[in-house]
C-alpha positions as CSV (number, residue, x, y, z in Angstrom):
1,M,-60.1,0.2,20.6
2,K,-57.1,0.7,18.0
3,K,-56.3,-2.1,15.8
4,F,-52.9,-3.9,16.1
5,T,-50.5,-3.9,13.2
6,I,-47.1,-5.8,12.9
7,E,-45.9,-2.6,10.7
8,S,-43.0,-2.3,12.9
9,I,-41.8,-6.0,12.6
10,N,-41.8,-5.8,9.1
11,N,-39.9,-2.4,9.1
12,I,-37.1,-4.1,11.2
13,E,-36.7,-7.1,9.1
14,N,-36.7,-4.9,5.9
15,N,-33.4,-2.8,7.3
16,P,-30.2,-5.2,6.4
17,T,-28.1,-4.1,9.5
18,D,-31.1,-4.3,12.2
19,R,-29.0,-6.6,14.2
20,Q,-25.9,-5.0,14.3
21,E,-27.1,-1.8,15.0
22,R,-28.6,-3.2,18.3
23,I,-25.4,-3.1,19.7
24,S,-25.6,0.1,22.1
25,W,-22.3,1.9,20.5
26,W,-22.6,0.8,17.0
27,S,-22.7,3.9,14.2
28,Q,-23.9,2.7,10.9
29,E,-23.6,6.2,9.8
30,R,-20.0,6.4,10.7
31,L,-19.5,3.1,8.8
32,K,-21.2,4.4,5.8
33,N,-19.2,7.2,5.6
34,A,-15.8,5.7,6.9
35,K,-13.1,5.2,3.7
36,V,-11.1,2.3,4.4
37,M,-8.1,0.6,2.2
38,V,-7.8,-3.1,1.8
39,V,-4.2,-4.0,0.6
40,G,-4.0,-7.7,-0.4
41,A,-6.8,-9.4,-2.2
42,G,-6.0,-12.9,-1.5
43,A,-7.2,-15.4,1.5
44,I,-7.7,-12.8,4.1
45,G,-8.0,-10.2,1.6
46,N,-11.2,-11.7,0.4
47,E,-12.7,-12.6,3.9
48,T,-12.0,-9.2,4.7
49,L,-13.5,-7.3,1.9
50,K,-16.6,-9.6,2.2
51,N,-17.2,-8.6,5.7
52,L,-16.4,-5.0,5.2
53,A,-19.1,-4.8,2.4
54,L,-21.7,-7.0,4.2
55,I,-21.4,-4.4,7.5
56,G,-22.1,-1.2,5.6
57,I,-18.6,0.3,4.9
58,G,-19.3,3.1,2.6
59,N,-15.7,3.7,0.6
60,I,-13.6,0.8,0.0
61,L,-10.4,0.8,-2.1
62,I,-8.7,-2.4,-2.9
63,V,-4.9,-2.6,-3.7
64,D,-3.2,-5.9,-5.1
65,F,-0.5,-6.5,-8.0
66,D,-1.5,-10.2,-8.4
67,T,-3.8,-12.1,-10.5
68,I,-5.9,-15.2,-9.5
69,S,-4.4,-18.8,-9.8
70,T,-6.6,-22.0,-9.5
71,S,-4.7,-22.5,-5.9
72,N,-6.3,-19.3,-4.6
73,L,-9.9,-21.1,-5.3
74,S,-10.1,-23.2,-2.1
75,R,-9.4,-20.1,0.3
76,T,-11.1,-17.2,-1.7
77,V,-14.8,-16.4,-1.4
78,L,-15.1,-14.0,-4.0
79,F,-13.2,-15.6,-6.7
80,R,-14.5,-18.4,-9.2
81,K,-13.1,-21.1,-11.7
82,E,-13.6,-18.5,-14.5
83,D,-11.6,-15.8,-12.9
84,V,-8.4,-17.5,-13.0
85,G,-6.2,-15.3,-14.6
86,K,-7.8,-12.3,-14.0
87,K,-6.7,-9.0,-11.7
88,K,-7.7,-10.0,-7.8
89,A,-8.3,-6.4,-6.9
90,E,-10.7,-6.0,-10.1
91,V,-12.7,-9.1,-9.6
92,A,-12.9,-8.7,-5.7
93,A,-14.3,-5.2,-6.5
94,K,-16.9,-6.2,-8.8
95,R,-17.6,-9.2,-6.3
96,I,-18.2,-7.0,-3.3
97,K,-20.0,-4.2,-5.5
98,K,-22.8,-6.8,-5.8
99,M,-22.7,-8.4,-2.3
100,A,-23.5,-4.8,-0.5
101,F,-26.8,-3.9,0.3
102,H,-26.5,-0.4,-0.3
103,D,-26.5,0.7,-3.9
104,D,-24.3,4.0,-3.4
105,I,-21.4,2.2,-2.1
106,Q,-17.9,3.4,-3.5
107,V,-15.7,0.6,-4.4
108,S,-12.6,1.3,-6.2
109,W,-9.4,-0.9,-7.3
110,F,-5.9,-0.4,-8.0
111,H,-3.6,-3.3,-9.5
112,G,0.0,-2.6,-9.0
113,D,2.9,-2.3,-6.6
114,L,1.9,-0.6,-3.5
115,V,5.4,0.0,-2.6
116,W,6.6,2.2,-5.4
117,E,3.3,3.2,-6.8
118,L,0.7,4.2,-4.0
119,G,1.2,7.8,-3.1
120,T,1.2,9.0,0.3
121,G,-1.3,11.4,-0.3
122,I,-3.7,8.1,-0.8
123,Y,-3.0,7.1,2.7
124,E,-3.7,10.4,4.1
125,E,-7.0,10.6,2.6
126,M,-8.2,7.1,4.3
127,D,-9.7,6.6,7.7
128,L,-8.3,3.4,8.2
129,V,-6.1,1.0,6.3
130,L,-6.3,-3.1,6.4
131,G,-3.3,-5.0,5.5
132,C,-3.9,-8.5,4.1
133,L,-0.3,-9.3,3.2
134,D,2.2,-12.4,3.2
135,N,5.1,-10.2,2.8
136,V,7.8,-8.1,5.0
137,E,8.4,-5.3,2.2
138,A,4.8,-4.8,1.8
139,R,3.9,-4.5,5.6
140,I,7.0,-1.9,6.0
141,S,6.0,0.3,3.2
142,I,2.3,0.4,4.4
143,N,3.8,1.1,7.9
144,R,6.1,4.0,6.7
145,Q,3.1,5.8,4.7
146,C,0.9,5.3,7.4
147,W,3.3,6.8,9.8
148,L,4.0,9.7,7.5
149,S,0.3,10.4,7.0
150,K,-0.8,9.7,10.4
151,T,-3.0,7.2,9.3
152,P,-4.2,4.2,11.3
153,W,-3.8,0.6,10.2
154,I,-4.5,-3.0,11.3
155,D,-2.1,-5.7,10.1
156,S,-3.1,-9.3,10.0
157,G,-1.0,-12.2,9.1
158,M,-1.3,-16.3,9.3
159,Y,0.7,-19.2,9.2
160,E,-0.9,-22.9,9.2
161,L,-3.7,-22.7,11.8
162,G,-1.7,-19.8,13.7
163,M,-3.0,-16.1,13.5
164,R,-2.5,-12.8,14.6
165,V,-3.8,-9.1,14.6
166,E,-2.1,-5.9,15.4
167,F,-3.3,-2.2,15.6
168,Y,-1.2,0.8,14.8
169,N,-2.2,4.3,15.5
170,P,0.5,6.7,14.3
171,P,2.1,8.7,16.0
172,N,1.3,6.8,19.1
173,G,2.7,3.5,20.5
174,P,5.1,1.0,18.6
175,C,4.7,0.8,15.2
176,Y,5.1,-2.6,12.9
177,Q,8.8,-2.1,12.6
178,C,10.0,-1.2,15.8
179,N,9.9,-5.1,16.7
180,L,11.5,-6.7,13.2
181,T,14.1,-8.7,13.7
182,P,17.3,-8.3,11.4
183,K,16.3,-11.5,9.6
184,Q,12.8,-10.0,9.2
185,L,14.4,-6.8,7.7
186,E,16.9,-8.8,5.2
187,N,14.0,-10.7,3.7
188,A,12.1,-7.3,2.9
189,N,14.7,-7.0,0.4
190,K,14.6,-10.5,-1.3
191,R,12.8,-9.2,-4.6
192,Y,15.7,-6.9,-5.3
193,S,19.2,-7.7,-6.9
194,C,22.2,-5.7,-5.0
195,D,21.7,-3.0,-7.3
196,Q,17.7,-2.7,-5.9
197,A,16.6,-3.6,-9.4
198,K,13.7,-6.2,-9.7
199,L,14.6,-9.9,-9.9
200,K,12.1,-10.8,-12.6
201,A,12.8,-14.8,-11.5
202,F,11.8,-13.8,-7.9
203,A,8.7,-15.7,-6.1
204,E,7.3,-15.2,-3.0
205,E,7.5,-18.0,-0.4
206,K,4.1,-19.6,-0.2
207,M,2.6,-19.7,3.4
208,P,0.9,-23.1,4.7
209,T,-2.5,-22.4,6.0
210,T,-6.1,-22.7,5.6
211,Q,-9.4,-21.1,4.8
212,I,-10.7,-21.7,8.1
213,T,-7.6,-19.9,9.4
214,S,-8.2,-16.6,7.1
215,A,-11.7,-16.5,8.1
216,I,-10.9,-16.3,11.8
217,V,-8.1,-13.5,11.2
218,S,-10.1,-11.7,9.1
219,G,-13.1,-11.8,11.7
220,I,-10.7,-10.4,14.3
221,Q,-9.2,-7.5,12.0
222,V,-12.7,-6.1,10.9
223,Q,-14.1,-6.4,14.3
224,E,-11.1,-4.3,15.5
225,A,-11.8,-2.1,12.4
226,V,-15.7,-1.6,13.5
227,K,-14.6,-0.8,17.2
228,F,-12.2,2.1,15.9
229,L,-14.8,3.5,13.3
230,C,-16.9,3.6,15.7
231,S,-15.0,5.4,18.6
232,Q,-14.6,2.4,20.7
233,K,-11.2,1.9,22.5
234,V,-8.8,-0.1,20.2
235,E,-5.3,-1.5,22.2
236,V,-2.3,0.1,20.3
237,G,0.8,-1.9,20.1
238,K,-0.9,-5.3,21.0
239,K,-0.7,-8.7,19.0
240,I,-3.6,-10.4,19.3
241,Y,-2.5,-14.5,18.8
242,F,-4.7,-17.4,18.2
243,Q,-3.2,-21.0,17.6
244,G,-5.8,-22.9,16.4
245,K,-3.6,-26.1,16.5
246,N,-4.2,-26.3,20.5
247,N,-6.7,-23.5,20.5
248,D,-4.2,-20.8,22.6
249,F,-5.6,-17.6,22.5
250,D,-3.0,-14.6,23.8
251,I,-2.4,-10.8,23.7
252,F,1.0,-9.6,23.7
253,S,2.3,-6.3,24.3
254,K,4.9,-4.9,21.7
255,Q,7.6,-2.5,22.6
256,E,8.3,0.6,21.4
257,D,11.9,1.4,19.9
258,P,12.7,5.1,20.5
259,H,15.3,5.0,17.5
260,C,12.9,3.3,15.1
261,T,13.6,5.1,11.4
262,A,9.9,4.3,10.7
263,H,8.9,7.3,13.1
264,A,8.8,9.9,10.5
265,E,6.0,12.2,9.8
266,Y,5.5,15.3,7.9
267,P,5.5,18.5,9.6
268,N,3.0,20.2,7.1
269,V,1.8,19.3,4.1
270,I,0.8,21.9,1.3
271,P,-1.5,21.1,-1.4
272,I,-0.6,22.3,-4.9
273,P,-2.6,22.3,-8.1
274,V,-0.4,19.6,-10.4
275,N,-0.8,16.1,-10.4
276,A,1.7,13.1,-11.6
277,N,0.8,13.7,-15.2
278,H,2.3,17.1,-15.4
279,T,5.7,17.6,-16.4
280,L,8.8,18.3,-14.2
281,H,9.5,21.1,-15.8
282,E,5.6,22.5,-14.7
283,F,6.4,21.0,-11.3
284,L,9.5,23.0,-10.8
285,Q,8.1,26.3,-12.3
286,L,5.3,26.2,-9.9
287,I,7.4,25.3,-6.5
288,T,9.8,27.7,-7.6
289,K,7.7,30.6,-7.4
290,K,7.9,33.1,-4.3
291,E,4.6,31.9,-2.7
292,Y,5.8,28.4,-2.6
293,S,9.6,27.6,-1.9
294,G,11.1,30.1,-4.0
295,K,13.8,30.6,-6.9
296,G,16.3,27.7,-6.9
297,A,14.3,25.2,-5.0
298,S,14.5,21.6,-6.2
299,L,12.6,18.3,-6.0
300,D,14.4,15.9,-3.4
301,F,14.0,12.3,-4.1
302,R,16.9,11.4,-1.1
303,G,15.2,8.9,1.0
304,D,12.2,7.9,-1.2
305,R,13.5,6.7,-4.5
306,T,16.1,6.9,-7.2
307,F,16.1,7.8,-10.8
308,V,18.8,6.1,-13.1
309,K,19.9,7.7,-16.0
310,T,22.5,5.0,-17.3
311,V,24.5,2.0,-15.8
312,S,27.7,0.3,-17.0
313,C,27.0,-3.4,-18.4
314,R,28.1,-6.1,-15.7
315,I,30.0,-7.7,-18.2
316,C,31.6,-5.6,-20.8
317,F,31.0,-2.2,-18.9
318,S,29.5,-0.6,-21.7
319,E,27.2,2.3,-20.9
320,I,23.3,1.4,-21.1
321,R,21.0,4.1,-21.2
322,L,17.7,3.4,-19.0
323,M,16.2,6.7,-18.0
324,R,13.6,5.2,-15.5
325,P,13.4,5.1,-11.6
326,T,15.0,1.8,-9.9
327,F,11.8,0.1,-9.1
328,R,10.8,0.1,-12.9
329,I,14.2,-1.6,-13.9
330,S,14.8,-5.5,-13.9
331,A,18.1,-6.8,-13.1
332,E,18.5,-8.5,-16.4
333,E,19.0,-4.9,-17.8
334,F,22.1,-4.3,-16.3
335,I,23.6,-6.7,-19.0
336,C,23.7,-5.0,-22.4
337,S,21.7,-6.5,-25.4
338,S,25.2,-7.3,-26.9
339,C,26.1,-9.6,-23.9
340,R,22.5,-11.0,-23.9
341,L,22.8,-12.2,-27.6
342,E,26.0,-14.0,-26.5
343,G,24.2,-15.8,-23.9
344,K,25.6,-14.1,-21.1
345,F,23.0,-13.1,-18.4
346,F,22.9,-11.5,-14.8
347,S,22.7,-15.2,-13.2
348,D,26.4,-15.4,-14.7
349,T,28.0,-12.5,-13.1
350,N,29.2,-11.5,-9.7
351,S,26.2,-10.6,-8.0
352,S,27.9,-8.8,-5.3
353,V,29.5,-6.2,-7.2
354,E,27.5,-3.0,-7.5
355,T,26.8,-1.7,-10.8
356,V,28.2,1.8,-11.8
357,K,25.1,3.5,-12.3
358,V,24.6,7.7,-13.1
359,T,21.7,8.6,-11.1
360,Q,19.8,12.0,-10.2
361,D,18.1,12.7,-6.8
362,I,18.0,16.2,-6.8
363,F,16.1,17.9,-9.7
364,N,16.0,21.7,-10.4
365,L,15.7,24.3,-13.1
366,E,19.3,24.5,-13.6
367,N,20.7,21.2,-13.0
368,T,18.4,19.2,-15.0
369,D,18.7,18.0,-18.6
370,E,16.5,19.7,-21.0
371,E,14.8,15.9,-22.0
372,L,14.3,15.2,-18.4
373,L,12.6,18.4,-17.7
374,H,9.9,17.4,-20.4
375,F,9.1,13.7,-18.3
376,T,6.1,13.7,-16.3
377,L,6.4,13.3,-12.7
378,N,5.1,9.8,-13.1
379,Q,7.7,9.0,-15.7
380,I,10.2,9.8,-13.1
381,G,8.8,7.6,-10.5
382,I,6.4,9.8,-8.8
383,P,3.3,7.9,-7.9
384,F,-0.4,10.0,-7.9
385,Q,-1.5,11.9,-4.9
386,H,2.2,11.7,-3.6
387,I,3.7,13.8,-1.1
388,V,7.0,15.2,-2.1
389,A,9.7,16.7,-0.5
390,V,11.3,20.2,-2.0
391,I,14.2,21.6,-0.3
392,D,15.0,25.6,-0.9
393,K,18.5,27.8,-1.1
394,E,18.6,27.5,2.4
395,D,18.2,23.9,3.1
396,N,14.7,24.3,4.5
397,Y,12.4,21.4,3.4
398,A,8.6,22.0,2.2
399,Y,6.0,19.1,1.3
400,Y,3.6,19.5,-1.2
401,K,0.7,17.1,-1.9
402,L,-0.2,16.2,-5.8
403,N,-3.5,16.8,-6.2
404,N,-6.0,13.8,-7.5
405,K,-7.4,15.4,-10.7
406,E,-5.8,12.3,-12.7
407,T,-6.3,9.2,-10.7
408,I,-4.8,5.8,-11.1
409,F,-7.9,4.0,-9.3
410,N,-10.5,1.9,-11.3
411,K,-14.3,2.6,-10.0
412,I,-16.9,-0.3,-10.1
């Protein structure tokens, strides 16, 4: 008679994902190979990152521009008192790296402005993007980039004891922007002056909520993510809604707007051996070769970003040399140093009057100043791994993806 052993039971208990792998459709291998970007490392982001690490997602990129404050601590499971003042993305990355049961989990983080400093090519490399944000502008940006790159994303939000989760799968169904009201679109522009320069004094409205709500909304968001990554059906364009105050749970259908301007997508993307640390001159020399867009081709910024060469002072109208993309200029810089010394600042001027600006949004070897040709692509405002538009002499467009040899990401 064979001796009975309990070796199999020990093996089961030594497997950290045993219970979830008992779900019939679950694929731990797919989750381990998945590339997921989490945008926002605040209350929802903390819960979402914790959940992703514990279920075994193998590649996680964390994006946030903020630092940790004391008010974050009661709503963020990954942050401690000693973390106050540190970068949210970095601290969250370190904590989930330690939390994960797989030693080979890849965790990267980026501290910066996702609206302007995160290239479309980065979205293209992701299997899924999870939005854990508290403002409309960032959501609009993610939605646009995901649509351009055909990358699925799941948005989440909360207010007091209420929460919502929405799944978008470009190019199918409605997008986030399809159902925005005029007021919401207006709010997306709140942190900019009428000249589209950043307002330094702008402070985001703080949402009233609890750590309980963030745990609930994150649980549903990550559950939808797991279903998608394991090839289960996830409803597109549905709003999963829960109001904790009266325990009201419902699912609403969102309508697609056939005229929505966010539904753009690249017809074809061509990788090129140039990154954002190369000069504009090097880039133009490459794309004007016959195997690319040919002689006379131009880098086209229109509809994407603007490079400002000079502006006129709002008070004395003297010329101010800036030589930077608009998103790296603060509204206060539209007042010259002499006027600032006299105590005249942006708030003292008529903010409804647009500043006279000299900008450039088409760059080619023939029309671009020698000085500007020696700027790197990043200096003129192109993020790393971005997909850039190039127009040839016959007005035909081509789209080129910068390579990822140089990266902005920090690995843990």
